[in-house]
C-alpha positions in Angstrom: -2.9 -9.3 2.4 -4.3 -12.0 4.4 -6.1 -11.7 7.9 -6.1 -15.2 10.3 -8.2 -15.6 12.9 -10.4 -18.1 14.7 -13.5 -17.3 12.2 -10.8 -18.1 9.4 -8.6 -17.0 7.0 -10.0 -14.2 4.8 -7.9 -12.2 2.1 -7.9 -8.4 2.6 -7.5 -6.2 -0.6 -6.7 -2.5 -0.5 -8.1 -0.6 -3.6 -7.6 2.8 -1.9 -5.8 4.9 0.7 -7.1 8.2 2.2 -7.8 10.4 5.1 -11.2 11.2 7.2 -11.0 13.6 10.1 -7.5 13.0 10.6 -7.4 9.5 10.4 -5.6 7.2 7.9 -8.2 5.2 6.0 -7.6 1.8 4.1 -10.7 1.1 1.9 -11.0 -2.5 0.3 -12.4 -5.8 0.7 -12.1 -8.3 4.0 -13.2 -11.7 1.9 -16.3 -10.5 0.2 -17.1 -7.8 2.8 -16.7 -4.0 1.8 -14.2 -2.7 4.6 -12.8 0.3 5.7 -9.8 0.4 8.3 -9.0 3.6 10.2 -5.8 4.6 11.8 -5.4 7.3 14.1 -2.0 8.7 14.2 -1.2 7.5 17.6 -2.2 3.7 16.5 -0.2 4.3 13.3 2.8 5.3 15.6 2.4 2.3 17.7 2.2 0.0 14.8 5.4 1.6 13.1 6.9 1.3 17.0 6.2 -2.4 16.9 8.2 -3.4 13.7 11.1 -5.0 14.1 12.9 -3.7 11.1 16.0 -5.8 10.3 18.5 -5.7 7.4 16.6 -7.7 4.8 13.4 -5.5 5.6 15.3 -2.4 4.7 16.7 -4.4 1.6 13.3 -5.5 0.5 11.8 -2.1 0.8 14.5 -0.2 -0.7 14.3 -2.9 -3.7 10.7 -2.6 -3.8 10.7 1.3 -4.1 13.3 1.3 -6.7 11.1 -0.8 -8.9 8.2 0.7 -8.3 9.7 4.4 -9.2 11.1 3.0 -12.0 7.9 1.7 -13.1 6.3 5.3 -12.8 9.0 7.0 -14.6 9.3 4.3 -17.0 5.6 4.5 -17.7 5.4 8.2 -18.0 8.1 8.1 -20.3 6.5 6.0 -22.4 3.2 7.9 -22.3 5.4 11.0 -23.4 7.1 9.1 -26.3 4.0 7.8 -27.3 2.4 11.5 -27.8 5.3 12.8 -29.4 4.9 10.1 -32.2 1.5 11.0 -32.5 2.3 14.8 -33.3 
């Protein structure tokens, strides 16, 4: 993810997603600086409401979700097969 501003363009990496005090917290780095991004429920709702979701975005998200789940299930199945082989 990149953040562009008058100060420059910074890479933003997300290392952890969690919650604190009822807010969504994205922890990572912006450039070389450790950073936390806080989103309240109202801010998240506003952000999601601002999204203009087209058919191509829905297709992208569906394909991404499918590939992600397949990777999770595939990794779990390989781990189980490895455990069974060692027995």
